[in-house]
N, CA, C and O atoms as a printed pandas DataFrame, in Angstrom:
     atom_number atom_name residue_name chain_id  residue_number  x_coord  y_coord  z_coord
0              1         N          MET        A               1   -1.914    9.685   -9.274
1              2        CA          MET        A               1   -2.710    8.788   -8.382
2              3         C          MET        A               1   -4.012    8.592   -8.030
3              4         O          MET        A               1   -4.323    7.453   -7.683
4              5         N          LYS        A               2   -4.730    9.330   -8.039
5              6        CA          LYS        A               2   -5.828    9.908   -7.989
6              7         C          LYS        A               2   -6.821    9.053   -8.913
7              8         O          LYS        A               2   -7.825    8.408   -8.612
8              9         N          ALA        A               3   -6.296    9.236   -9.933
9             10        CA          ALA        A               3   -6.945    8.489  -11.193
10            11         C          ALA        A               3   -6.822    7.148  -10.895
11            12         O          ALA        A               3   -7.809    6.455  -11.145
12            13         N          GLN        A               4   -5.910    6.646  -10.450
13            14        CA          GLN        A               4   -5.749    5.222  -10.336
14            15         C          GLN        A               4   -6.751    4.533   -9.420
15            16         O          GLN        A               4   -7.604    3.703   -9.737
16            17         N          ILE        A               5   -6.446    5.102   -8.075
17            18        CA          ILE        A               5   -7.444    4.788   -7.084
18            19         C          ILE        A               5   -8.762    4.764   -7.146
19            20         O          ILE        A               5   -9.531    4.001   -6.560
20            21         N          ASP        A               6   -9.010    5.679   -7.922
21            22        CA          ASP        A               6  -10.500    5.615   -8.162
22            23         C          ASP        A               6  -11.438    4.680   -9.061
23            24         O          ASP        A               6  -12.669    4.671   -9.093
24            25         N          TRP        A               7  -10.345    3.730   -9.934
25            26        CA          TRP        A               7  -10.850    2.838  -10.885
26            27         C          TRP        A               7  -10.484    1.290  -10.340
27            28         O          TRP        A               7  -10.738    0.222  -10.897
28            29         N          ILE        A               8   -9.719    1.557   -8.909
29            30        CA          ILE        A               8   -9.482   -0.007   -7.880
30            31         C          ILE        A               8  -10.665   -0.167   -7.289
31            32         O          ILE        A               8  -11.239    0.703   -6.634
32            33         N          PRO        A               9  -11.090   -1.357   -7.518
33            34        CA          PRO        A               9  -12.414   -1.940   -6.622
34            35         C          PRO        A               9  -11.618   -2.059   -4.941
35            36         O          PRO        A               9  -10.549   -2.583   -4.627
36            37         N          LEU        A              10  -12.431   -1.491   -4.274
37            38        CA          LEU        A              10  -11.460   -1.149   -2.841
38            39         C          LEU        A              10  -12.008   -2.238   -2.042
39            40         O          LEU        A              10  -11.485   -2.673   -1.016
40            41         N          SER        A              11  -13.292   -2.733   -2.667
41            42        CA          SER        A              11  -13.313   -4.230   -1.481
42            43         C          SER        A              11  -13.840   -5.147   -2.088
43            44         O          SER        A              11  -14.754   -4.695   -2.777
44            45         N          GLN        A              12  -13.701   -6.525   -2.216
45            46        CA          GLN        A              12  -14.572   -7.730   -2.815
46            47         C          GLN        A              12  -15.003   -8.432   -1.869
47            48         O          GLN        A              12  -14.261   -9.281   -1.375
48            49         N          GLY        A              13  -16.202   -8.257   -1.435
49            50        CA          GLY        A              13  -16.621   -8.754    0.020
50            51         C          GLY        A              13  -15.644   -7.483    0.751
51            52         O          GLY        A              13  -15.469   -6.285    0.528
52            53         N          SER        A              14  -15.126   -8.497    1.753
53            54        CA          SER        A              14  -14.391   -7.889    3.067
54            55         C          SER        A              14  -12.663   -7.379    2.258
55            56         O          SER        A              14  -11.932   -6.433    2.550
56            57         N          VAL        A              15  -12.515   -8.331    1.327
57            58        CA          VAL        A              15  -11.171   -8.284    1.117
58            59         C          VAL        A              15  -10.675   -7.013   -0.024
59            60         O          VAL        A              15  -10.983   -7.169   -1.205
60            61         N          ARG        A              16  -10.083   -6.062    0.299
61            62        CA          ARG        A              16   -9.504   -5.218   -0.545
62            63         C          ARG        A              16   -8.296   -5.610   -1.239
63            64         O          ARG        A              16   -7.351   -5.932   -0.518
64            65         N          PRO        A              17   -8.082   -5.661   -2.919
65            66        CA          PRO        A              17   -7.378   -6.283   -3.765
66            67         C          PRO        A              17   -6.044   -5.712   -3.628
67            68         O          PRO        A              17   -5.106   -6.237   -4.228
68            69         N          THR        A              18   -5.791   -4.204   -2.547
69            70        CA          THR        A              18   -4.921   -4.143   -2.594
70            71         C          THR        A              18   -3.984   -4.237   -1.199
71            72         O          THR        A              18   -2.823   -3.834   -1.121
72            73         N          GLN        A              19   -4.728   -4.839   -0.158
73            74        CA          GLN        A              19   -4.328   -5.725    1.110
74            75         C          GLN        A              19   -2.944   -6.600    0.965
75            76         O          GLN        A              19   -2.834   -7.628    0.296
76            77         N          GLY        A              20   -2.176   -6.127    1.541
77            78        CA          GLY        A              20   -0.846   -7.034    1.859
78            79         C          GLY        A              20    0.093   -6.800    0.721
79            80         O          GLY        A              20    1.095   -7.515    0.694
80            81         N          LYS        A              21   -0.067   -5.924   -0.212
81            82        CA          LYS        A              21    0.687   -5.317   -1.112
82            83         C          LYS        A              21    1.759   -4.299   -0.485
83            84         O          LYS        A              21    1.371   -3.357    0.206
84            85         N          THR        A              22    3.147   -4.521   -0.755
85            86        CA          THR        A              22    3.971   -2.790   -0.294
86            87         C          THR        A              22    3.907   -2.348   -1.329
87            88         O          THR        A              22    3.769   -2.778   -2.475
88            89         N          LEU        A              23    4.055   -1.115   -0.706
89            90        CA          LEU        A              23    3.956    0.867   -1.021
90            91         C          LEU        A              23    5.269    1.529   -0.841
91            92         O          LEU        A              23    6.067    0.965   -0.093
92            93         N          ALA        A              24    5.572    2.495   -1.336
93            94        CA          ALA        A              24    6.320    2.879   -1.155
94            95         C          ALA        A              24    5.890    4.367   -1.988
95            96         O          ALA        A              24    5.387    4.390   -3.111
96            97         N          VAL        A              25    6.220    5.593   -1.143
97            98        CA          VAL        A              25    5.369    6.762   -1.685
98            99         C          VAL        A              25    6.605    7.870   -1.822
99           100         O          VAL        A              25    7.473    7.938   -0.952
100          101         N          MET        A              26    6.605    8.896   -3.218
101          102        CA          MET        A              26    7.283    9.710   -3.156
102          103         C          MET        A              26    6.448   10.733   -3.986
103          104         O          MET        A              26    5.290   10.586   -4.376
104          105         N          GLN        A              27    7.382   11.935   -4.198
105          106        CA          GLN        A              27    6.358   13.006   -4.928
106          107         C          GLN        A              27    7.505   13.722   -5.005
107          108         O          GLN        A              27    8.421   13.776   -4.184
108          109         N          VAL        A              28    7.342   14.502   -6.499
109          110        CA          VAL        A              28    7.815   15.828   -6.924
110          111         C          VAL        A              28    7.150   16.831   -7.189
111          112         O          VAL        A              28    6.065   16.950   -7.758
112          113         N          SER        A              29    7.993   17.723   -6.657
113          114        CA          SER        A              29    6.761   19.160   -6.726
114          115         C          SER        A              29    8.047   20.548   -7.346
115          116         O          SER        A              29    9.270   20.584   -7.485
116          117         N          GLY        A              30    7.119   21.332   -7.524
117          118        CA          GLY        A              30    7.861   22.247   -8.445
118          119         C          GLY        A              30    8.562   23.334   -7.652
119          120         O          GLY        A              30    9.473   23.939   -8.218
120          121         N          GLY        A              31    8.226   23.664   -6.351
121          122        CA          GLY        A              31    8.801   24.126   -5.375
122          123         C          GLY        A              31    9.656   23.745   -4.462
123          124         O          GLY        A              31   10.623   22.984   -4.478
124          125         N          SER        A              32    9.002   24.587   -3.420
125          126        CA          SER        A              32   10.296   23.969   -2.058
126          127         C          SER        A              32    9.676   22.640   -1.644
127          128         O          SER        A              32    8.547   22.291   -1.988
128          129         N          GLN        A              33   10.684   21.765   -0.708
129          130        CA          GLN        A              33   10.152   20.254   -0.638
130          131         C          GLN        A              33    9.279   20.603    0.656
131          132         O          GLN        A              33    9.276   21.555    1.437
132          133         N          SER        A              34    8.543   19.426    0.547
133          134        CA          SER        A              34    7.422   18.961    1.389
134          135         C          SER        A              34    7.017   17.620    1.714
135          136         O          SER        A              34    7.129   16.829    0.777
136          137         N          PHE        A              35    6.730   17.321    2.414
137          138        CA          PHE        A              35    5.901   15.912    2.808
138          139         C          PHE        A              35    4.869   15.683    3.037
139          140         O          PHE        A              35    4.496   14.696    3.671
140          141         N          ASN        A              36    4.007   16.746    2.463
141          142        CA          ASN        A              36    2.535   16.707    3.091
142          143         C          ASN        A              36    1.955   16.113    2.495
143          144         O          ASN        A              36    0.979   15.624    3.066
144          145         N          ALA        A              37    2.181   15.711    0.776
145          146        CA          ALA        A              37    1.394   15.030    0.167
146          147         C          ALA        A              37    2.289   13.230    0.511
147          148         O          ALA        A              37    1.592   12.217    0.484
148          149         N          VAL        A              38    3.186   13.178    0.681
149          150        CA          VAL        A              38    3.380   11.477    0.982
150          151         C          VAL        A              38    3.135   11.205    2.258
151          152         O          VAL        A              38    3.397   10.021    2.472
152          153         N          ASN        A              39    2.720   11.807    3.284
153          154        CA          ASN        A              39    2.329   11.299    4.510
154          155         C          ASN        A              39    0.659   11.254    4.406
155          156         O          ASN        A              39    0.003   10.538    5.163
156          157         N          GLN        A              40    0.039   12.109    3.371
157          158        CA          GLN        A              40   -1.183   11.846    3.078
158          159         C          GLN        A              40   -1.309   10.251    1.971
159          160         O          GLN        A              40   -2.318    9.553    1.871
160          161         N          LEU        A              41   -0.311   10.076    1.444
161          162        CA          LEU        A              41   -0.372    8.564    0.546
162          163         C          LEU        A              41   -0.131    7.854    1.405
163          164         O          LEU        A              41   -0.585    6.729    1.194
164          165         N          ARG        A              42    0.531    7.982    2.575
165          166        CA          ARG        A              42    0.815    7.005    3.865
166          167         C          ARG        A              42   -0.338    6.921    4.407
167          168         O          ARG        A              42   -0.558    5.710    4.420
168          169         N          VAL        A              43   -1.386    7.545    4.951
169          170        CA          VAL        A              43   -2.525    7.072    5.548
170          171         C          VAL        A              43   -3.233    6.312    4.471
171          172         O          VAL        A              43   -3.567    5.145    4.679
172          173         N          LEU        A              44   -3.534    7.027    3.098
173          174        CA          LEU        A              44   -4.184    6.099    2.435
174          175         C          LEU        A              44   -3.711    4.738    1.958
175          176         O          LEU        A              44   -4.567    3.939    1.579
176          177         N          GLY        A              45   -2.149    4.325    1.937
177          178        CA          GLY        A              45   -2.077    3.034    1.819
178          179         C          GLY        A              45   -2.367    2.348    3.353
179          180         O          GLY        A              45   -2.378    1.138    3.580
180          181         N          ARG        A              46   -2.577    3.336    4.259
181          182        CA          ARG        A              46   -2.727    2.143    5.423
182          183         C          ARG        A              46   -3.806    1.885    5.458
183          184         O          ARG        A              46   -4.051    0.799    5.983
184          185         N          TRP        A              47   -4.985    2.691    4.947
185          186        CA          TRP        A              47   -6.589    2.397    4.677
186          187         C          TRP        A              47   -6.659    1.320    3.392
187          188         O          TRP        A              47   -7.428    0.364    3.496
188          189         N          MET        A              48   -6.091    1.433    2.539
189          190        CA          MET        A              48   -6.068    0.394    1.923
190          191         C          MET        A              48   -5.435   -1.107    2.059
191          192         O          MET        A              48   -5.641   -1.983    1.218
192          193         N          ARG        A              49   -4.523   -1.312    3.394
193          194        CA          ARG        A              49   -4.559   -1.946    3.796
194          195         C          ARG        A              49   -2.944   -2.583    3.515
195          196         O          ARG        A              49   -2.477   -3.661    3.882
196          197         N          MET        A              50   -2.269   -1.407    2.674
197          198        CA          MET        A              50   -1.073   -2.193    2.218
198          199         C          MET        A              50    0.301   -1.970    3.027
199          200         O          MET        A              50    0.303   -0.889    3.616
200          201         N          ILE        A              51    1.300   -2.624    3.172
201          202        CA          ILE        A              51    2.526   -2.374    3.723
202          203         C          ILE        A              51    3.554   -1.628    3.461
203          204         O          ILE        A              51    4.568   -2.034    2.894
204          205         N          THR        A              52    3.369   -0.536    3.840
205          206        CA          THR        A              52    3.991    0.897    3.614
206          207         C          THR        A              52    5.449    1.254    4.167
207          208         O          THR        A              52    5.668    1.886    5.200
208          209         N          ILE        A              53    6.376    0.751    3.317
209          210        CA          ILE        A              53    7.733    1.193    3.784
210          211         C          ILE        A              53    8.056    2.129    4.601
211          212         O          ILE        A              53    7.368    3.139    4.451
212          213         N          PRO        A              54    9.053    2.205    5.636
213          214        CA          PRO        A              54    9.116    3.566    6.279
214          215         C          PRO        A              54    9.633    4.322    5.472
215          216         O          PRO        A              54    9.227    5.480    5.579
216          217         N          ASN        A              55   10.493    4.121    4.570
217          218        CA          ASN        A              55   11.260    5.518    3.464
218          219         C          ASN        A              55   10.476    5.774    2.844
219          220         O          ASN        A              55    9.641    5.022    2.341
220          221         N          GLN        A              56   10.611    7.239    2.719
221          222        CA          GLN        A              56    9.626    7.804    1.621
222          223         C          GLN        A              56   10.829    9.236    0.949
223          224         O          GLN        A              56   11.954    9.446    1.403
224          225         N          SER        A              57   10.187    9.995   -0.150
225          226        CA          SER        A              57   11.153   10.736   -0.539
226          227         C          SER        A              57   10.554   11.823   -1.360
227          228         O          SER        A              57    9.499   11.581   -1.947
228          229         N          SER        A              58   11.237   13.259   -1.492
229          230        CA          SER        A              58   10.430   14.094   -1.669
230          231         C          SER        A              58   11.512   14.737   -2.498
231          232         O          SER        A              58   12.608   14.861   -1.953
232          233         N          VAL        A              59   11.317   15.305   -4.144
233          234        CA          VAL        A              59   12.113   15.828   -4.806
234          235         C          VAL        A              59   11.851   17.244   -4.889
235          236         O          VAL        A              59   10.717   17.495   -5.298
236          237         N          ALA        A              60   12.455   18.079   -4.664
237          238        CA          ALA        A              60   12.031   19.485   -4.875
238          239         C          ALA        A              60   12.416   20.419   -6.089
239          240         O          ALA        A              60   13.446   20.046   -6.650
240          241         N          LYS        A              61   11.950   21.312   -6.512
241          242        CA          LYS        A              61   11.768   22.153   -7.788
242          243         C          LYS        A              61   12.713   20.469   -8.983
243          244         O          LYS        A              61   13.848   20.296   -9.428
244          245         N          ALA        A              62   11.563   19.746   -9.013
245          246        CA          ALA        A              62   11.930   18.638   -9.969
246          247         C          ALA        A              62   12.127   19.440  -11.138
247          248         O          ALA        A              62   13.164   18.911  -11.538
248          249         N          PHE        A              63   11.847   20.441  -12.067
249          250        CA          PHE        A              63   12.255   20.614  -13.028
250          251         C          PHE        A              63   13.879   20.949  -13.361
251          252         O          PHE        A              63   14.391   20.986  -14.479
252          253         N          ASN        A              64   14.438   21.146  -12.250
253          254        CA          ASN        A              64   15.618   21.444  -12.562
254          255         C          ASN        A              64   16.797   19.783  -12.500
255          256         O          ASN        A              64   17.977   19.693  -12.838
256          257         N          GLU        A              65   15.740   18.556  -11.865
257          258        CA          GLU        A              65   16.627   17.376  -11.656
258          259         C          GLU        A              65   16.492   16.405  -12.635
259          260         O          GLU        A              65   16.984   15.285  -12.498
260          261         N          PHE        A              66   15.660   16.858  -13.933
261          262        CA          PHE        A              66   15.913   16.058  -15.076
262          263         C          PHE        A              66   16.734   16.533  -16.387
263          264         O          PHE        A              66   16.948   17.733  -16.555
264          265         N          ASP        A              67   17.127   15.696  -17.185
265          266        CA          ASP        A              67   18.266   15.900  -18.261
266          267         C          ASP        A              67   17.254   16.254  -19.354
267          268         O          ASP        A              67   16.072   16.027  -19.096
268          269         N          GLU        A              68   17.619   16.869  -20.734
269          270        CA          GLU        A              68   16.729   16.601  -21.817
270          271         C          GLU        A              68   16.050   15.588  -22.250
271          272         O          GLU        A              68   14.910   15.651  -22.709
272          273         N          ASP        A              69   16.988   14.212  -22.076
273          274        CA          ASP        A              69   16.357   12.873  -22.270
274          275         C          ASP        A              69   15.207   12.542  -20.832
275          276         O          ASP        A              69   14.642   11.455  -20.711
276          277         N          GLY        A              70   15.087   13.308  -20.175
277          278        CA          GLY        A              70   14.108   12.753  -19.216
278          279         C          GLY        A              70   14.660   11.820  -18.422
279          280         O          GLY        A              70   13.837   11.065  -17.904
280          281         N          ARG        A              71   16.162   11.568  -18.075
281          282        CA          ARG        A              71   16.586   11.102  -16.914
282          283         C          ARG        A              71   17.097   11.912  -15.850
283          284         O          ARG        A              71   17.831   12.900  -15.836
284          285         N          MET        A              72   16.403   11.106  -14.777
285          286        CA          MET        A              72   17.377   12.015  -13.611
286          287         C          MET        A              72   18.504   12.125  -13.119
287          288         O          MET        A              72   19.257   11.207  -12.795
288          289         N          LYS        A              73   18.769   13.838  -12.994
289          290        CA          LYS        A              73   20.243   13.899  -12.680
290          291         C          LYS        A              73   21.127   13.350  -11.453
291          292         O          LYS        A              73   20.631   13.291  -10.328
292          293         N          PRO        A              74   22.519   12.928  -11.715
293          294        CA          PRO        A              74   22.809   12.697  -10.550
294          295         C          PRO        A              74   22.732   13.780   -9.203
295          296         O          PRO        A              74   22.964   14.986   -9.282
296          297         N          SER        A              75   22.377   13.096   -8.052
297          298        CA          SER        A              75   21.921   14.185   -6.834
298          299         C          SER        A              75   21.428   13.618   -6.011
299          300         O          SER        A              75   20.745   12.616   -6.224
300          301         N          ALA        A              76   21.707   14.256   -4.512
301          302        CA          ALA        A              76   21.168   13.688   -3.372
302          303         C          ALA        A              76   19.844   13.264   -3.625
303          304         O          ALA        A              76   19.367   12.279   -3.063
304          305         N          PHE        A              77   19.097   14.096   -4.610
305          306        CA          PHE        A              77   17.496   13.720   -4.948
306          307         C          PHE        A              77   17.354   12.240   -5.541
307          308         O          PHE        A              77   16.364   11.523   -5.394
308          309         N          TYR        A              78   18.592   11.895   -6.279
309          310        CA          TYR        A              78   18.769   10.939   -6.998
310          311         C          TYR        A              78   18.766    9.580   -5.986
311          312         O          TYR        A              78   18.117    8.535   -6.020
312          313         N          ASP        A              79   19.850   10.126   -5.030
313          314        CA          ASP        A              79   20.046    8.784   -4.386
314          315         C          ASP        A              79   19.148    8.675   -3.281
315          316         O          ASP        A              79   19.635    7.805   -2.560
316          317         N          ARG        A              80   17.869    9.190   -2.661
317          318        CA          ARG        A              80   17.452    9.157   -2.216
318          319         C          ARG        A              80   16.288    8.248   -3.353
319          320         O          ARG        A              80   15.946    7.105   -3.052
320          321         N          VAL        A              81   15.848    8.818   -4.442
321          322        CA          VAL        A              81   15.007    7.727   -4.783
322          323         C          VAL        A              81   15.640    6.547   -4.944
323          324         O          VAL        A              81   14.957    5.647   -4.455
324          325         N          VAL        A              82   16.907    6.057   -5.538
325          326        CA          VAL        A              82   17.143    4.772   -4.941
326          327         C          VAL        A              82   16.941    4.324   -4.417
327          328         O          VAL        A              82   16.119    3.438   -4.650
328          329         N          ASP        A              83   17.526    4.509   -3.110
329          330        CA          ASP        A              83   17.326    4.410   -1.485
330          331         C          ASP        A              83   15.692    3.701   -1.514
331          332         O          ASP        A              83   15.394    2.507   -1.479
332          333         N          VAL        A              84   14.814    4.877   -1.589
333          334        CA          VAL        A              84   13.543    4.546   -1.518
334          335         C          VAL        A              84   13.174    2.881   -2.320
335          336         O          VAL        A              84   12.496    2.015   -1.767
336          337         N          MET        A              85   13.706    2.762   -3.488
337          338        CA          MET        A              85   13.174    1.846   -4.550
338          339         C          MET        A              85   14.332    0.402   -4.022
339          340         O          MET        A              85   14.087   -0.754   -4.367
340          341         N          GLU        A              86   14.883    0.572   -3.634
341          342        CA          GLU        A              86   15.888   -0.733   -2.684
342          343         C          GLU        A              86   15.081   -0.970   -1.673
343          344         O          GLU        A              86   14.782   -2.164   -1.642
344          345         N          GLU        A              87   14.546   -0.284   -0.741
345          346        CA          GLU        A              87   13.638   -0.476    0.157
346          347         C          GLU        A              87   12.565   -1.295   -0.139
347          348         O          GLU        A              87   12.176   -2.311    0.436
348          349         N          LEU        A              88   12.066   -0.626   -1.272
349          350        CA          LEU        A              88   10.804   -1.145   -1.485
350          351         C          LEU        A              88   10.968   -2.456   -2.125
351          352         O          LEU        A              88   10.119   -3.238   -1.695
352          353         N          MET        A              89   11.595   -2.877   -2.821
353          354        CA          MET        A              89   12.467   -4.427   -3.087
354          355         C          MET        A              89   12.823   -5.255   -1.954
355          356         O          MET        A              89   12.625   -6.464   -2.066
356          357         N          LYS        A              90   13.399   -4.723   -0.702
357          358        CA          LYS        A              90   13.520   -5.998    0.404
358          359         C          LYS        A              90   12.253   -5.624    1.358
359          360         O          LYS        A              90   12.511   -5.923    2.524
360          361         N          PHE        A              91   11.536   -5.310    1.269
361          362        CA          PHE        A              91   10.288   -4.831    1.936
362          363         C          PHE        A              91    9.124   -5.940    1.232
363          364         O          PHE        A              91    8.464   -6.663    1.978
364          365         N          THR        A              92    8.969   -5.985   -0.115
365          366        CA          THR        A              92    8.581   -6.935   -1.070
366          367         C          THR        A              92    8.942   -8.136   -1.027
367          368         O          THR        A              92    8.168   -9.067   -1.250
368          369         N          LEU        A              93   10.270   -8.283   -0.710
369          370        CA          LEU        A              93   10.848   -9.514   -0.954
370          371         C          LEU        A              93   10.557  -10.119    0.609
371          372         O          LEU        A              93    9.874  -11.140    0.691
372          373         N          LEU        A              94   11.046   -9.523    1.771
373          374        CA          LEU        A              94   10.416  -10.097    3.128
374          375         C          LEU        A              94    9.041  -10.259    3.608
375          376         O          LEU        A              94    8.671  -10.925    4.575
376          377         N          THR        A              95    8.088   -9.319    2.522
377          378        CA          THR        A              95    6.403   -9.783    3.074
378          379         C          THR        A              95    5.961  -10.445    1.869
379          380         O          THR        A              95    4.734  -10.541    1.855
380          381         N          ARG        A              96    6.582  -10.981    0.756
381          382        CA          ARG        A              96    5.424  -11.311   -0.006
382          383         C          ARG        A              96    4.975  -12.615    0.375
383          384         O          ARG        A              96    3.771  -12.768    0.170
384          385         N          ASP        A              97    5.650  -13.743    0.937
385          386        CA          ASP        A              97    4.981  -14.723    0.871
386          387         C          ASP        A              97    4.127  -14.852    2.583
387          388         O          ASP        A              97    3.472  -15.760    3.094
388          389         N          VAL        A              98    4.479  -13.654    3.008
389          390        CA          VAL        A              98    3.735  -14.022    4.142
390          391         C          VAL        A              98    2.530  -12.837    4.437
391          392         O          VAL        A              98    1.827  -12.683    5.436
392          393         N          SER        A              99    2.574  -12.217    3.407
393          394        CA          SER        A              99    1.469  -11.250    3.222
394          395         C          SER        A              99   -0.218  -11.655    3.848
395          396         O          SER        A              99   -0.978  -10.997    4.558
396          397         N          PRO        A             100   -0.331  -12.750    3.344
397          398        CA          PRO        A             100   -1.636  -12.751    3.487
398          399         C          PRO        A             100   -1.779  -13.310    5.314
399          400         O          PRO        A             100   -2.840  -13.153    5.918
400          401         N          TYR        A             101   -0.771  -13.831    5.859
401          402        CA          TYR        A             101   -1.128  -13.985    7.400
402          403         C          TYR        A             101   -0.882  -12.418    7.961
403          404         O          TYR        A             101   -1.330  -12.400    9.107
404          405         N          LEU        A             102   -0.414  -11.261    7.648
405          406        CA          LEU        A             102    0.047  -10.190    7.810
406          407         C          LEU        A             102   -1.311   -9.368    7.978
407          408         O          LEU        A             102   -1.539   -8.621    8.929
408          409         N          VAL        A             103   -2.185   -9.619    6.905
409          410        CA          VAL        A             103   -3.455   -8.825    6.607
410          411         C          VAL        A             103   -4.839   -9.308    7.179
411          412         O          VAL        A             103   -5.927   -8.736    7.235
412          413         N          ASP        A             104   -4.296  -10.950    7.711
413          414        CA          ASP        A             104   -5.700  -11.687    7.771
414          415         C          ASP        A             104   -5.859  -11.267    9.322
415          416         O          ASP        A             104   -4.954  -11.223   10.155
416          417         N          ARG        A             105   -7.380  -10.933    9.532
417          418        CA          ARG        A             105   -8.138  -10.025   10.629
418          419         C          ARG        A             105   -9.361  -10.905   11.291
419          420         O          ARG        A             105  -10.352  -11.257   10.652
420          421         N          TYR        A             106   -9.134  -11.191   12.627
421          422        CA          TYR        A             106  -10.519  -11.814   13.052
422          423         C          TYR        A             106  -11.897  -11.385   12.671
423          424         O          TYR        A             106  -12.848  -12.160   12.567
424          425         N          SER        A             107  -11.932  -10.314   12.505
425          426        CA          SER        A             107  -13.108   -9.160   12.334
426          427         C          SER        A             107  -13.697  -10.034   10.660
427          428         O          SER        A             107  -14.852   -9.970   10.239
428          429         N          GLU        A             108  -12.499  -10.813    9.949
429          430        CA          GLU        A             108  -12.894  -10.680    8.841
430          431         C          GLU        A             108  -13.488  -12.231    8.511
431          432         O          GLU        A             108  -14.151  -12.458    7.498
432          433         N          ARG        A             109  -13.139  -13.307    9.557
433          434        CA          ARG        A             109  -12.911  -14.616    9.293
434          435         C          ARG        A             109  -13.828  -14.802   10.366
435          436         O          ARG        A             109  -14.325  -15.884   10.053
436          437         N          LYS        A             110  -14.371  -14.458   11.415
437          438        CA          LYS        A             110  -15.289  -14.813   12.744
438          439         C          LYS        A             110  -16.739  -15.020   11.888
439          440         O          LYS        A             110  -17.281  -14.150   11.207
440          441         N          GLU        A             111  -17.183  -16.294   12.089
441          442        CA          GLU        A             111  -18.389  -16.890   11.843
442          443         C          GLU        A             111  -19.464  -15.985   12.586
443          444         O          GLU        A             111  -19.179  -15.686   13.746
444          445         N          SER        A             112  -20.588  -15.540   12.101
445          446        CA          SER        A             112  -21.689  -15.178   12.560
446          447         C          SER        A             112  -22.444  -16.025   13.513
447          448         O          SER        A             112  -22.749  -17.168   13.173
448          449         N          ALA        A             113  -22.772  -15.563   14.680
449          450        CA          ALA        A             113  -24.017  -16.327   15.734
450          451         C          ALA        A             113  -24.453  -17.175   15.015
451          452         O          ALA        A             113  -24.232  -18.358   15.273
452          453         N          GLU        A             114  -25.367  -16.708   13.655
453          454        CA          GLU        A             114  -26.237  -17.316   13.130
454          455         C          GLU        A             114  -26.015  -18.385   12.298
455          456         O          GLU        A             114  -26.593  -19.472   12.292
456          457         N          ALA        A             115  -24.975  -17.913   11.473
457          458        CA          ALA        A             115  -24.193  -19.080   11.004
458          459         C          ALA        A             115  -23.441  -20.108   11.646
459          460         O          ALA        A             115  -23.252  -21.117   10.966
460          461         N          LEU        A             116  -23.027  -20.087   12.654
461          462        CA          LEU        A             116  -22.483  -20.896   13.338
462          463         C          LEU        A             116  -23.822  -21.579   14.181
463          464         O          LEU        A             116  -23.427  -22.453   14.953
464          465         N          ALA        A             117  -24.777  -21.453   14.202
465          466        CA          ALA        A             117  -25.999  -22.014   14.937
466          467         C          ALA        A             117  -26.688  -22.982   13.704
467          468         O          ALA        A             117  -27.128  -24.113   13.907
468          469         N          LYS        A             118  -26.681  -22.246   12.309
469          470        CA          LYS        A             118  -26.828  -23.573   11.411
470          471         C          LYS        A             118  -26.118  -24.178   10.983
471          472         O          LYS        A             118  -26.453  -24.971   10.102
472          473         N          ARG        A             119  -24.645  -24.067   11.467
473          474        CA          ARG        A             119  -23.831  -25.233   10.843
474          475         C          ARG        A             119  -23.849  -26.092   11.865
475          476         O          ARG        A             119  -23.446  -27.216   11.563
476          477         N          VAL        A             120  -24.288  -25.890   13.327
477          478        CA          VAL        A             120  -24.223  -27.004   13.911
478          479         C          VAL        A             120  -25.561  -27.086   14.915
479          480         O          VAL        A             120  -25.616  -27.263   16.132
480          481         N          SER        A             121  -26.645  -26.882   13.898
481          482        CA          SER        A             121  -27.947  -27.500   14.439
482          483         C          SER        A             121  -28.107  -28.672   14.570
483          484         O          SER        A             121  -27.534  -29.278   13.665
484          485         N          LEU        A             122  -28.561  -29.248   15.190
485          486        CA          LEU        A             122  -29.000  -30.678   15.466
486          487         C          LEU        A             122  -29.988  -31.087   14.133
487          488         O          LEU        A             122  -29.760  -31.959   13.295
488          489         N          ARG        A             123  -31.103  -30.213   14.212
489          490        CA          ARG        A             123  -32.154  -30.377   13.354
490          491         C          ARG        A             123  -31.741  -30.113   12.023
491          492         O          ARG        A             123  -32.575  -30.330   11.144
492          493         N          ALA        A             124  -30.755  -29.740   11.736
493          494        CA          ALA        A             124  -30.241  -29.544   10.137
494          495         C          ALA        A             124  -29.664  -31.234   10.423
495          496         O          ALA        A             124  -30.136  -31.892    9.496
496          497         N          ILE        A             125  -29.003  -31.970   11.158
497          498        CA          ILE        A             125  -28.519  -33.072   10.983
498          499         C          ILE        A             125  -29.520  -33.986   11.047
499          500         O          ILE        A             125  -29.324  -34.957   10.316
500          501         N          GLN        A             126  -30.755  -34.008   11.816
501          502        CA          GLN        A             126  -31.705  -34.636   11.821
502          503         C          GLN        A             126  -32.599  -34.597   11.004
503          504         O          GLN        A             126  -33.416  -35.517   11.044
504          505         N          GLY        A             127  -32.767  -33.503    9.955
505          506        CA          GLY        A             127  -33.507  -33.299    8.950
506          507         C          GLY        A             127  -34.955  -33.018    8.969
507          508         O          GLY        A             127  -35.563  -32.837    7.913
């Protein structure tokens, strides 16, 4: 994940290319179940102005959860991963047409006092 984030241009002007996109977070671990990594990914998603779904998943002892072909075995962990993916799809469908509205911020669209003065200046109109 970090390698991917390092290559994302985080701002183009004041607009991040990630803003308004839907995000689901999951982790696999070799040991016991922990939500530390997914919680930090949630923070990162909010910082990138992404719509982070409420559901998340953490797969403990991941080496036990996959078969020889690399497919996840049926289990409560598998069910949870499917639940998260279904919720990601639902939130994406619900928000994709309105994400520009959801991430619109006053601070990014307000006109500076100087720009406003130039725009409405009578001297500029009179020539």
